[in-house]
N, C-alpha and C positions, 0 to 999 in steps of 0.2 A: 633736600630730598629725604623723605621717609624711607625706612628699610621696607623691602616688600619681597614677595614671592609672586612668580608669574606662571601660569599654566595656560597653554592654548593647544590642546592635542588635536583639534579638528583640522583635517586635511582639506584645504580649499583647492577645488579643481575647476579652474575658470577658463571658458572658451566656448567657441561655437560648436554645438552639436556634443558637448561634453556628456550630456545625458545618455549617449548612445553606449557608453561603457559602464552604466550603472550595475549591471549584473556582475561584471568583473570585479568592481569594487566591493560589492556585497560579499562575494566569494573570498576576496582577499582578506576580509575582516571576519571570516569564519562562519558566514551565514550559509545555512542549508535550506531553510524555509522562512521566507520573509512575509511579514504582514506589509501590504501596500496601502498606505493610509492617505486619504485626500478628502476634498470637500464636495465631491459629485457635481462640481460646477464646470467651469471652462476647461480645466485640465482633463476632465473626463470626456466632455462632449467634443472637444477638439481632437480627440484621439491620442493625446500625450500620454495619458496613463497606460492605455493599451500598448502603445509603442515601447514604453519602458518595461512593462511586464514582459514583452517579447524578448528584450535584451537580457532580463533576468533569466527567463527560461533557457535562452541560448547559452548561458553560462552554467547551466546545470543546477539552478537554484529553483526550488519550488515557491509558489506564492499562494497567499490568501489576500482577499481585498476587503477593505472597509472604508466606505465613503461617509458623507454626511456631516463632516465637521462645519461648524458655523463660526462667525466671528465671536470672540470672547468664548472660547470652546467650553463645551459643557461636560460636566462630571459624568452624566448618564452615558454618553457616548464612550467615554473612557472605560466605564465598567463593561460596556458591550465588547470593547476591544480586547480587554483582559480576558473575558470569558471565551472569546473566539480563539485568541492566541493560545490559551491553555489547552483547549479542546483540540486544536490543530498542531500542537507542539512546535510552535514558532520560536525561532532563536534569533531573529533580526527584524527590526522594525524600520521601514522606509517611509518617510514623509515626502509627499509630492505637493508642494504648495508654499504657503507663507507661514507666518508666525503662529497662526491659530492651529494649523495642521501639525506643525512641528511640536508645539506644546502639547497638543493632544497625544502625539506620538511618544513623547517623552514620558508623559504620565502612564501610558499603557506600558511602556518599557520597564518603568519602576514598579508598577503594580504586578507585573508578571513575577517578579522575584520577591514580592512582599506578602507575608502570610495573612495580614490583616486587611482592613479597608484602606485602600490607597489614599483616600481623603485624610487619613491620619498624618500623612506625610506633609500635608499642607496646613495642618492646625498649628497655631502659633502660641508660644508662651513668651511674652515680653519681646515679640518681634523675632523669635527664633523658631524655625520650623523643625519638625523632627526629622525631615527628609535631608538635612544638611550632612552629607558625607556619612550617612549611617546605613544606607541600604544599597545593595547592588542593583544593577538593571541590565537588561540585554542591550547590545549595541543598537544605536540609532543612526541612520543615515539620512541625508536630505537631497532632494532635487529641488532646488529653490526657484520659485516662480514669481515671488514678490519680495522686492528688497525693502525691508521696513524694520522689523522687530529685532534683528540680529540673533534670533534664537538659533539659527543655524551654526553658531559657533559659541553661544553663551552657555552659562551654567543656570540659566533661569528658566522657569516653567510656570505659566499662569494659567489657572483653571477656574471656571465659574461654576459655583453651586446654585443652580437656578432658583430652587425652592426657598433658599435664604438670601438671594441676591447678594452672595459673597463671592468676590473675586480675590483669589489668594495665590500667594507665591510658593514654590519650593525651589530653593537654590541648592544645587548638588553638582559638583564637578563630574560625578560618575554618569550623569546623563547627558553630558556635552556629546554631540553627534561626533562620530569617528570620521565622517567625511561630509562635505557639503559640495554638491555639484552645482556650478553657477554658470549657466549660458545666458548671457544678457539678452539674447534674442527671445528667450521665453518671457521676458517682461514687456515686450514691445507692444503687446495687445491690451495692456492694463489701461483702464479708463484714467483720465487726468486726475480725477478725485483720488483714486488709489495711490497713483504715483505721488501726488502731492502729500497725502498723509504719510506715505513711507519716507519721503525726505524729511518730514518734520520729526518723525519718530526717531530716525537715525541721528539727527542733530541732537535731540533730547537726551539720547543715551550718553553722549559726551558732555553735554551741559551738566548733567547730574554729577559728573565726575570733576568737571572743570570749576563749577561754582561751589567750592567747599572752603572751610577754614583750613587752608594749607600753609605750611611755612614757605619761605622763599627757597629758590633753588630747583624749581621744577620747570625750567625753561623748555626742556625737551618735550615733556608732556603737555605743557601749555600749547606748544607749536603743533603737537599732534592733534589735540582737541581743535585748535583753530584751523588746521588743515581739513578736518572733517566738516567743520561748520562752512568753510569758504567753498569746498568742493560741492557740498550738497546744495548751496545756494546757487552757485554758477550752473551746475548741472541740472538742477531743479527748474530753473528758468529756461535752460535750453529745451528741456523735455516737454515743457508746456506748449512750445511752438514746433518742436520737431521730435515727436514721440519715438521715432525710429532710429534716432541717433545712437549708434552702437557704442561709441566711446563714452557718451554721457550715461547710458545704462550700465556700462561696465564699471565706471567710476562709482556710481551710486551703489551698485551691488556689492562692490568690495568694501566700500565705506560702511555698509550695513553690518558686514562681519567684523571689521576692525573696531568699529565704535562700541560693540558690546562684548567683545571676547576678554575685556579687562586691560587691553593695551593702553588706552587712554587714561587709566587710573593709576598706573604705576608710579610709585614714588610720592603719591599724594595721599588723600584720605581714601584708602582702597575701597571702603565701603560706599563712598559717594554720599550724596544728600538724599535723592530719591523722593523728596516731598511731592514735587510735581507729578511724578509717576503715580504715587499712591493716592493722592488726591483725585487725579484723573480716573483712576480705576473705579472710584466710587461714582463718578459722574457717568462713566460708561456702564457701570453695573446698573444704575438707576435708570438710565435713559437708553441703553444699548447703542451708544454713539460709537463711531470708529475711534480707535485709541488716538491715532495721529491727529484727527480733528479735535479731539478733546484737549490734547496737549497744546494746540495752537491757541486755545482759550486759557487754560490754566498756567501755562509757563509765564507769559507775560505778566499776568496778575501776580504770581508768586515772586517774580523779579522786582515789581513795583513795591512789594511788601517787605523784602528782605535785603535790598541792594546795599543798604547802609551797613550791614553786618560784615561785608567785605568789599568796600569801596575800591581797593586797589585792583581786585580781579574784574569787577564791573567796568572800571575805567579802562583796563587793559582790553577787554572784550569790545567795549564800545568803540574805541579808537582803532584797534588792529583788525577787527572783524567787520564791524558795522561801518567803519569809515568815518567816524565822527571826529571833528576837530576838537582837541581838548580845551575846554574852557577852564583855565587855571584859576579864575576869579570865582567860578561857581561849577565845580566839578559835578555836582548832582545834576545839572542841566545837561552834561555830557552823557551821563548814564541814561537819563530819561529819554534823550534823543535816540540813543542806541536801541532802547526798548521800543520806542515808536517805529523806528526803522524796521526792526524785527516784525512787528505786527504788520507793517506795510508789505514785507515780503511774503508772510503767510497769505495776506489778502491777495497778493499778485498770483498766488497759486490757486486762488479761488476758494480759499478756507476762511470761514469767519473767525474773529478773534474775540467774540462775546457769546455768552450763552443765549441771550435773547435773539441773536442772529442764527443760531443753529436750528434747522428745521424741526428736529425731534426733541428740542429742549424748550426754548423760549424763556419766558420770565420764570425764574425758580423761586417758589415760596420760601420764606424764612425757615419754616418747619422742616422742609426738605433739605435745605442747607445744612441744618443742624443733624438731621438724620444721616446724611452722607458723612459729615464731619466726624461723627461718633463712630463711624464704621472704619474710618481710614486706619490703615495698618500701623500699628505701633512698632517703632524701631528703637526706642530708648526706654530704659528701666523706669523712668519717671512718667511714662505714659504719653510721651510725645513722639513726634515723627520728625526726622531730618537732622542734619549736622550743622549746616550753615547757621541756621536758627531752629532751635527746637520748638516745634509748632504744637500748641495745645488745641483743644476743640475750638475755642474762640478765635484763634489766629486762623484756623482753617476756614471758619465761616467768614472771617474778614476777606480771605482771598477769594472765596466764592462771591462776595459782594463786589470786589473789584473786578471780577470776571463777568459780572452780570450785564 
């Protein structure tokens, strides 16, 4: 087991009607005037946003409201939010929604305390952003309505600069939400597609930490990752048939938070691999596909390309998670069967596993593959991405080909 430090300051508040105490929690963390940030969709039209605002006012906290967040949240709305919050002297940002709303809220919270252009904090130099532990931000709270990205407890924030088709990260422990309110009943109205994409995204966050070049001696975190995988698969299947199953919703919701708060990376390569995520970001940036759906295409293709670089981990995963019998004469067949079963699971959720099957993508021309590959976030000083295998542009294009 590697040496590690672990920080998870987010208070998880899980239970039925937990959102009714939102105002109390904002006040407990020093909020006097809160921005209520949302996507203007179901959370608003269903009356949830207004009910939560009532609880905030009942606690003696003032509010201003900003809707309009879209999937792959846009920098332009972040700018609007920063301007509004400065004008209104906001000292707390509350996100009501899923990962896109939370990330937009985090960016606004950082921008409020930053004298320059908030996009500066997302600009990279050899894979390192300026926003890592360098700038303060106002507190962020969450009322979670979609279990998927784990942004409610993570140090990650992803924003899209539309005019340049750039989707970029800012990792900063200072913008981790101070609390996340998780009422599983709020997720019961989600369409099957969104539920399925969320399950895949949650699994992927721990896959990025599991499939790395790690020494032996990480049985605890191996098992933590595997618990996330198995829970998501079992509960994901349940929710396709019984979307109002409270326990399945609750387990997926908590898995979302635990999968991306750093817990499943302790004692391993704490940075994880993240190739699948960063490759998918370019796919969703180019075609505006849902992140989880893109991961269902990219992750199996990445696995097929790199599994030989850590056969023991892939064998462990194939046998312990995917239930494949170990073929000692040909262990590669064991791994490939595990990947096939993973693809079958994604398809059982109604999610395609090739780009040509995706309604908004189809057959991707080679020149677009190269365009996307050249934009992938660099994480290594030699201009590559990933830790299990350091992937250059041609490697990434090969993965796109496998995903075709």
